[in-house]
C-alpha positions in Angstrom: 81.6 35.3 -244.7 84.0 33.4 -246.3 83.1 29.5 -247.1 85.1 26.4 -246.8 85.0 24.6 -249.9 85.2 20.5 -250.4 83.7 17.6 -251.3 80.6 17.7 -249.0 79.6 14.0 -249.0 80.7 11.2 -246.8 82.8 8.5 -248.6 81.2 5.2 -247.9 84.3 3.0 -248.9 86.8 5.3 -247.0 86.3 5.5 -243.3 88.4 8.0 -241.0 91.2 5.9 -239.4 94.1 6.7 -236.8 96.3 7.5 -239.8 93.9 10.3 -240.8 93.5 12.2 -237.3 95.8 15.2 -237.0 97.9 15.8 -234.0 98.2 19.6 -233.0 100.9 20.4 -230.9 100.4 23.6 -228.9 103.8 25.3 -227.7 104.0 27.0 -223.9 103.1 30.4 -225.2 100.0 29.2 -227.1 98.8 27.2 -224.2 98.8 30.1 -221.8 96.9 32.0 -224.6 94.3 29.7 -224.8 94.4 29.4 -221.0 93.9 33.5 -220.8 91.1 33.4 -223.6 89.2 30.5 -221.9 89.4 32.6 -218.6 87.9 35.5 -220.3 85.0 33.8 -221.6 84.0 32.0 -218.3 80.6 34.0 -217.9 78.8 30.8 -216.8 76.4 29.8 -219.5 74.5 26.1 -219.8 75.5 22.7 -221.1 73.3 20.5 -223.1 74.7 17.5 -221.4 75.5 18.6 -217.7 73.3 19.4 -214.9 73.9 22.8 -213.7 75.7 21.9 -210.3 78.0 19.7 -212.3 78.5 22.6 -214.9 79.7 24.7 -212.5 82.1 22.6 -211.2 83.5 21.4 -214.5 83.5 25.2 -216.1 87.1 26.1 -216.1 87.7 22.6 -217.9 85.1 22.9 -220.1 86.1 26.3 -221.3 89.6 25.6 -221.8 89.0 22.5 -223.6 86.3 24.2 -225.9 87.1 28.0 -226.1 90.7 27.5 -225.4 92.2 24.4 -226.7 89.7 23.3 -229.6 89.5 26.7 -231.2 93.2 27.5 -231.0 94.0 24.2 -232.7 91.6 24.4 -235.2 92.6 27.8 -235.9 96.3 27.1 -235.7 96.1 24.2 -238.4 93.6 25.7 -241.0 94.5 29.2 -240.4 97.0 30.9 -237.9 97.5 31.8 -234.6 96.9 35.3 -235.4 93.3 34.3 -236.5 92.2 32.5 -233.1 93.5 35.6 -231.3 91.3 37.9 -233.2 88.3 35.5 -233.1 88.4 35.2 -229.8 89.1 38.7 -228.6 86.4 39.9 -230.7 84.0 37.4 -229.0 85.3 38.2 -225.5 84.8 42.1 -226.1 80.9 41.1 -226.8 80.4 38.1 -224.5 76.7 38.2 -224.3 76.4 38.6 -227.9 76.0 35.7 -230.1 78.8 34.6 -232.7 76.4 32.8 -235.4 78.3 29.6 -234.8 81.8 31.1 -236.3 85.0 29.9 -234.5 87.3 31.9 -236.8 86.4 35.5 -238.1 84.7 35.9 -241.4 84.4 32.0 -242.0 81.6 29.6 -241.6 83.6 26.8 -239.5 82.4 25.5 -236.1 85.0 23.6 -233.9 83.5 21.1 -231.9 85.7 20.1 -229.0 85.4 17.4 -226.4 87.4 15.8 -223.6 88.7 12.6 -224.6 88.5 10.1 -221.4 89.0 6.9 -223.7 92.1 5.9 -225.6 89.8 5.3 -228.7 89.5 8.6 -230.5 87.4 7.0 -233.2 85.0 5.7 -230.7 83.6 9.5 -230.4 80.8 11.2 -232.1 80.7 14.5 -233.7 77.7 16.2 -231.9 75.8 19.3 -233.1 72.9 20.5 -231.4 69.9 22.0 -233.3 70.4 25.5 -231.9 74.4 25.4 -233.0 73.6 24.5 -236.6 74.1 27.0 -238.9 73.2 26.7 -242.8 76.2 26.2 -244.8 78.6 25.8 -241.9 81.5 23.1 -241.5 81.9 21.4 -238.2 85.0 19.8 -237.1 85.5 17.3 -234.3 88.5 17.9 -232.2 89.3 15.8 -229.1 91.5 16.6 -226.2 93.2 14.4 -223.7 94.1 16.2 -220.3 95.9 13.5 -218.5 93.3 13.9 -215.7 94.9 17.1 -215.2 93.4 20.7 -214.5 93.7 23.7 -216.8 96.8 25.4 -214.7 98.5 22.0 -214.5 98.5 21.7 -218.3 99.5 25.0 -219.2 102.3 25.2 -216.5 103.3 21.7 -215.9 105.4 19.6 -217.8 102.5 17.3 -219.4 100.6 19.6 -221.9 97.2 18.4 -223.3 97.2 16.5 -226.3 94.9 18.0 -229.1 93.3 16.0 -232.2 91.6 17.2 -235.3 89.5 14.1 -236.1 87.4 14.7 -238.9 84.7 17.1 -240.1 80.9 17.2 -241.5 79.2 19.8 -243.9 76.2 21.2 -242.9 74.1 19.0 -245.1 75.6 15.7 -243.8 73.6 16.3 -240.5 70.5 15.4 -242.2 68.7 12.0 -241.3 71.1 11.8 -238.2 69.3 13.3 -235.4 68.7 11.6 -232.3 65.3 11.1 -230.9 66.6 9.2 -227.8 69.3 8.7 -225.3 72.1 11.2 -223.8 71.6 12.8 -227.5 68.2 12.8 -227.4 65.8 15.9 -227.0 66.4 18.0 -223.8 64.5 20.6 -222.2 62.1 21.0 -224.8 65.0 21.1 -227.5 65.1 18.6 -230.4 67.7 15.8 -230.4 71.1 16.4 -231.4 72.8 15.7 -234.8 75.3 12.7 -234.4 77.9 11.3 -236.7 80.4 8.9 -235.7 84.1 9.9 -236.0 84.6 7.2 -238.7 81.8 8.4 -240.9 83.3 12.1 -241.0 85.2 13.5 -243.8 89.1 13.5 -243.5 91.0 16.6 -242.0 93.4 16.6 -245.1 90.3 16.8 -247.5 89.1 20.4 -245.7 90.6 23.0 -248.1 89.7 26.6 -247.1 88.8 28.6 -250.1 87.5 32.3 -249.7 84.1 32.6 -251.5 83.6 36.1 -253.1 
């Protein structure tokens, strides 16, 4: 795999601000692509934060936000829409096989997308569960505003979703940030999640894609 090489330390005197947040605009064709890929990926699965009954009710929205909008926005910004199509098509052809955490084929990058229900985007956290952690990876926090609309309404209506790249963390930044209690604490016998506040992440502009050979 290729690596994403950057400064991997948090800059203590330079927090992420709203001026550092990157809005990714998706056109109607891209929204349709995200919706199609998300629907193809709906094979059930589990959630670290939702009960099964709630997960079943919200599956379409969760998949659209994560598999659709989050992955597409990340790929469009750092790589290309073509990268998203290739990566997602490959995964959907083998839905029961693991992807090793990679959301861009051949690169060690994982887009962590969440539904933003609050206006303050910097009040959110990057959350990585132990089973989602992979040595040498980069994790990008993506937040999506849906305006309370369902996926089909977002794709076909006149009020599209808003997608924001907030910041990123290298794998070694997770060390020392594992939660032992609360909503992000241990679940179902698994260890607590690694949690980094949005403001403490590295800035999107500082994530430079450099192939490693």
